[in-house]
Every structure is written in structure tokens, then in C-alpha cells.
C-alpha angles and dihedrals in degrees: 000000000000092000092054090051090050092050090052090050091050092049089052091049091049090055092049092046093050092048093048096045093052097044118120094245092059097034094108092049097050111120118203090224089059092051091047089051091051090050091051092048089048092054092047092049092050092049092049090048091053091046091052090050090055091047090054093047092049093047093051090047091052091048090051092048091051089059095050123111095239091056090053090050091055089057091056092063 
């Protein structure tokens, strides 16, 4: 679960970075490259978060399958 915690932390940082970079006090200092980097990081974080979700779903499905009756029958042969 450490990875999920890190992804949540990164998502929180992304939100803070986006909010700070677009605030009126820093508006003159905003560089388009910085905003583009934040956008790229945001996309990568979202993709990794989705991937982690699928890993969790798959892992739980495998655990459930291992406990099914048909799986136990296969081990008998």
C-alpha cells in the first residue's frame, strides 16, 4: 500500500503546485514550460493511479479465485 500512499501524496502536491502557479501573486512569473511540466506530471500521476487500481482489482480477483472450489479440485489431480 506504500505506492498508493505515494500516489495520493503526488496528487496532492500536483494540486498545490497548480494552485500556486496560477495565483495572482505569481501570475507574471509563470512560465509556460512549468505549466506544461505540471500537466505532464499530472497525466503521469493519473495513469499510475489508474494502473494501481487495476493491479489491486486483479490481485483481489486472483485471491478469490484461489479460494474457489474448482481451484481446489485442480490441486487434487
